[in-house]
C-alpha positions in Angstrom: -0.2 0.0 0.1 1.1 3.2 -1.3 1.5 6.1 1.6 0.6 9.7 0.8 -1.8 12.5 1.4 -4.6 12.9 -1.2 -5.2 16.1 0.8 -2.2 18.6 1.7 -2.5 18.9 5.6 -2.8 22.7 6.4 0.1 22.1 9.1 2.4 21.3 6.0 1.6 23.9 4.3 2.3 26.4 7.4 5.5 24.6 7.9 6.9 24.8 4.7 5.6 28.1 3.6 8.1 29.4 1.4 6.4 26.7 -0.7 3.6 27.2 -2.7 0.4 25.1 -2.2 -2.9 26.7 -3.4 -4.4 29.9 -3.8 -7.0 32.2 -2.7 -10.6 31.1 -2.6 -12.3 33.7 -3.0 -12.6 33.1 -6.7 -13.6 29.8 -8.7 -10.4 28.7 -10.2 -8.5 25.5 -10.0 -5.0 25.5 -11.2 -4.6 21.9 -13.2 -0.7 21.0 -13.1 1.1 17.4 -15.0 4.4 16.5 -14.1 6.4 13.8 -15.8 6.1 15.0 -19.6 6.3 15.7 -22.6 5.3 12.2 -23.3 4.4 11.1 -27.0 0.5 10.9 -27.3 -0.2 11.5 -24.2 0.8 14.6 -23.5 -1.1 16.0 -27.1 -4.4 13.9 -25.9 -4.2 16.1 -22.7 -3.9 19.1 -24.5 -6.5 18.2 -27.0 -8.9 17.8 -23.8 -8.0 20.8 -22.5 -8.7 22.9 -25.5 -12.0 21.8 -25.4 -12.7 23.6 -22.7 -10.4 26.5 -23.1 -8.7 25.6 -19.9 -5.0 26.6 -19.0 -2.8 24.4 -16.9 1.0 24.2 -15.7 3.2 21.5 -17.0 6.3 20.6 -15.6 8.7 19.2 -17.7 11.4 16.9 -17.5 14.7 18.2 -19.4 15.4 14.8 -20.9 11.7 14.2 -22.0 11.9 18.1 -23.7 15.0 17.6 -25.4 14.0 14.4 -26.8 10.1 15.4 -27.7 10.9 19.0 -28.6 7.8 19.5 -30.9 5.3 18.0 -28.4 7.0 20.7 -25.9 6.7 23.2 -28.5 2.8 22.3 -28.8 2.1 22.7 -24.9 4.3 26.4 -25.2 2.1 27.7 -28.3 -1.6 26.3 -26.7 -0.5 29.0 -23.9 0.1 26.8 -20.8 2.8 27.4 -18.2 5.7 25.4 -18.3 7.6 24.4 -15.1 11.3 22.9 -14.2 10.9 19.3 -12.9 14.6 18.5 -13.0 16.8 16.8 -16.2 16.3 13.2 -15.0 13.4 13.0 -12.2 15.7 13.2 -9.4 14.5 12.5 -5.9 15.9 15.1 -3.8 16.2 13.6 -0.4 18.9 10.9 -2.2 20.5 13.4 -4.4 23.5 15.6 -3.1 22.9 19.7 -3.5 25.5 20.0 -5.9 24.1 17.1 -8.1 20.6 18.6 -7.5 21.3 22.0 -8.7 23.2 21.1 -11.6 20.3 18.8 -12.7 17.9 21.6 -12.2 20.2 24.0 -14.2 20.8 21.8 -17.0 17.0 21.1 -17.5 16.5 24.4 -17.6 19.1 25.1 -20.7 16.4 22.9 -22.7 13.1 24.3 -21.3 14.1 28.0 -21.0 10.6 28.9 -18.9 9.5 32.0 -17.6 8.3 32.4 -15.0 10.3 30.0 -13.6 8.6 27.5 -11.5 9.8 24.2 -10.0 8.2 21.2 -8.5 10.5 18.5 -7.1 9.8 14.9 -8.4 8.1 12.8 -5.7 7.9 16.0 -3.8 11.0 15.3 -2.1 13.6 18.0 -1.3 16.0 19.0 1.4 15.8 22.6 3.0 19.4 23.4 1.7 18.0 22.7 -1.7 15.2 24.6 -1.3 17.0 27.4 -0.2 19.4 27.3 -3.1 16.5 26.6 -6.1 14.9 29.8 -4.6 18.1 31.7 -4.6 18.1 31.0 -8.3 14.8 32.5 -8.9 12.5 29.8 -8.6 9.1 29.6 -7.4 8.7 26.0 -5.7 5.3 24.6 -6.5 3.7 21.7 -4.8 0.0 21.1 -4.8 -3.1 20.5 -2.7 -4.9 17.9 -4.2 -2.8 14.8 -5.1 -5.0 12.9 -7.6 -2.9 9.7 -7.3 -3.1 8.8 -11.1 0.0 7.2 -10.5 -0.7 4.6 -8.3 -1.7 1.3 -9.6 -3.6 -0.3 -6.3 -6.3 2.0 -7.0 -9.4 1.9 -9.2 -10.2 4.5 -11.9 -13.1 5.7 -9.9 -11.1 5.9 -6.2 -8.8 8.3 -8.5 -11.7 10.8 -9.7 -13.1 10.5 -6.3 -9.8 12.1 -4.7 -10.2 14.9 -7.1 -14.3 15.7 -6.5 -14.1 15.2 -2.8 -10.9 17.3 -1.9 -11.2 19.7 -4.6 -11.7 23.7 -4.0 -11.3 27.2 -5.2 -7.6 28.0 -5.5 -6.9 24.3 -5.4 -3.4 23.4 -7.2 -4.4 19.5 -8.6 -1.7 17.4 -9.6 -1.6 14.8 -12.7 1.0 13.2 -14.4 0.8 13.0 -18.6 3.2 9.8 -18.2 2.7 6.2 -19.5 2.1 4.8 -16.2 -0.6 7.5 -15.3 -2.0 7.3 -18.5 -5.6 4.9 -18.2 -6.0 7.1 -14.8 -5.8 10.4 -16.5 -7.2 9.6 -19.4 -10.6 8.4 -17.1 -10.5 10.8 -14.7 -9.2 14.4 -16.6 -12.5 14.6 -19.3 -14.9 14.1 -16.0 -13.4 16.9 -13.9 -13.3 19.4 -16.7 -16.9 19.1 -17.5 -17.6 18.7 -13.8 -16.1 21.9 -12.6 -16.8 23.6 -15.9 -20.6 23.1 -15.0 -20.2 24.5 -11.5 -18.9 27.7 -13.0 -15.1 26.9 -12.1 -12.6 28.1 -14.9 -9.1 26.7 -15.1 -5.8 28.6 -14.7 -2.2 28.3 -15.3 0.3 29.4 -12.7 2.4 32.4 -13.6 4.0 33.7 -10.3 
């Protein structure tokens, strides 16, 4: 059984308040984010679904994937979505030295060249020293408020959808993955939540600061 918080606890947000977890609850806005791409077919499918609802999102891209699939990456940018750095090789910060981790981020940045400078640590794993140095480089560290758990092969598609519907509120940052591993759940859940929240007069915006 995998252990994780579907809804990020308030105390965690309070302790790590230099990281962005969610936005104001005053407006009916949801912030969709997608990690680990670009991935052939899956990222393109995701872009098509978002376009149907005029939804904007933020894609936290892996540098080596951007280099391998530059045409798909260009489609994300051309569609007007925000881009974030997700390291060059999907490194686990808690298992990586400070110097190697920072070098890996900068290597990804050379390929991604994104503005604003957004960063999300793979696995959500980051040491305080890494966090300090990443922010010194001018990055905003973006975490999440709701974890869809689309990566978890022990839960059903319906459970993944339930994770989102039961925990999302105005200002929530949701995390999905445009990856092969998550694709089955993503293809089940994303169209449903786009339709559900649109019907409730929510809009979907990208992260810009």
